[in-house]
C-alpha positions as CSV (number, residue, x, y, z in Angstrom):
1,X,70.3,-26.2,42.3
2,X,66.4,-26.1,42.3
3,X,66.5,-22.8,39.9
4,X,68.6,-24.9,37.6
5,X,66.3,-28.0,37.5
6,X,63.4,-25.6,36.8
7,X,65.6,-23.6,33.9
8,X,66.5,-26.9,32.5
9,X,62.7,-28.3,32.7
10,X,61.4,-25.2,31.1
11,X,64.2,-25.5,27.9
12,X,63.6,-28.9,27.4
13,X,59.8,-28.1,27.2
14,X,60.7,-25.3,24.7
15,X,62.5,-27.8,22.7
16,X,59.3,-30.3,22.5
17,X,57.2,-28.0,21.7
18,X,59.1,-26.1,18.9
19,X,59.2,-30.0,17.6
20,X,55.8,-30.5,18.1
21,X,54.9,-27.2,16.0
22,X,57.7,-28.7,13.3
23,X,56.1,-31.7,12.9
24,X,52.5,-30.2,13.1
25,X,53.4,-27.9,10.0
26,X,55.0,-30.9,7.9
27,X,51.7,-32.9,8.5
28,X,49.7,-29.8,7.6
29,X,52.1,-29.2,4.5
30,X,51.6,-33.4,3.6
31,X,47.6,-32.8,4.0
32,X,47.6,-29.9,1.8
33,X,49.7,-31.7,-0.8
34,X,47.7,-34.9,-1.0
35,X,44.6,-32.5,-1.4
36,X,46.1,-31.0,-4.1
37,X,47.6,-34.0,-5.8
38,X,43.4,-35.5,-5.4
39,X,42.4,-32.2,-7.1
40,X,44.7,-32.5,-10.0
41,X,44.2,-36.1,-10.4
42,X,40.4,-35.9,-10.8
43,X,40.6,-32.5,-12.4
44,X,42.4,-33.8,-15.6
45,X,43.5,-37.5,-15.7
46,X,40.3,-39.0,-14.1
47,X,37.9,-37.0,-16.4
48,X,40.0,-38.0,-19.5
49,X,39.7,-41.4,-18.5
50,X,36.1,-40.9,-18.3
51,X,36.0,-40.0,-21.6
52,X,38.0,-42.2,-23.2
53,X,35.5,-45.0,-21.3
54,X,32.5,-43.5,-22.7
55,X,34.5,-43.8,-26.3
56,X,35.1,-47.3,-25.9
57,X,31.3,-48.1,-24.7
58,X,30.1,-46.4,-28.3
59,X,31.9,-48.8,-29.5
60,X,29.4,-51.7,-28.5
61,X,26.7,-50.4,-30.5
62,X,28.5,-50.0,-33.5
63,X,29.9,-53.3,-33.4
64,X,26.6,-55.3,-33.0
65,X,25.2,-53.3,-36.0
66,X,28.4,-54.1,-38.4
67,X,29.6,-50.7,-38.6
68,X,33.3,-51.6,-38.1
69,X,34.7,-49.0,-39.8
70,X,33.1,-46.2,-37.5
71,X,33.9,-48.5,-34.4
72,X,38.0,-48.5,-35.7
73,X,37.7,-45.1,-35.9
74,X,36.6,-44.9,-32.6
75,X,39.1,-47.2,-31.0
76,X,42.0,-45.5,-32.7
77,X,40.9,-42.3,-31.4
78,X,40.4,-44.1,-27.8
79,X,44.1,-45.3,-28.4
80,X,45.5,-41.7,-28.8
81,X,43.7,-40.2,-25.9
82,X,45.1,-43.0,-23.8
83,X,48.5,-42.3,-24.6
84,X,48.3,-38.6,-24.0
85,X,46.8,-39.6,-20.7
86,X,50.0,-41.7,-19.7
87,X,52.2,-38.8,-20.8
88,X,50.0,-36.5,-18.7
89,X,50.9,-38.9,-16.1
90,X,54.4,-39.4,-16.6
91,X,54.9,-35.8,-16.6
92,X,52.6,-35.1,-13.3
93,X,54.8,-37.7,-11.8
94,X,57.9,-36.0,-12.8
95,X,56.8,-32.6,-12.0
96,X,56.2,-33.5,-8.3
97,X,58.2,-32.2,-5.7
98,X,58.5,-34.7,-2.7
């Protein structure tokens, strides 16, 4: 009887170790995915948003100097960039595999 109890204990322990190992792999995979997503966002989308912000900032002095034509051109460019960025974000989300 004692031998059967030991075998059961060892079997249960192996199952628990396997379950723990699978959870560790899942966690490691989730961390890797998070890092990849973070890097993708930083490399593409956030840099693009920063560029749009710089373009919008350059409109301020033009508006003060009454150069509305040039400011309007820059605003149109910023709007176009924002529309492209929104498309990139939609594509990024659509291609993510959860």
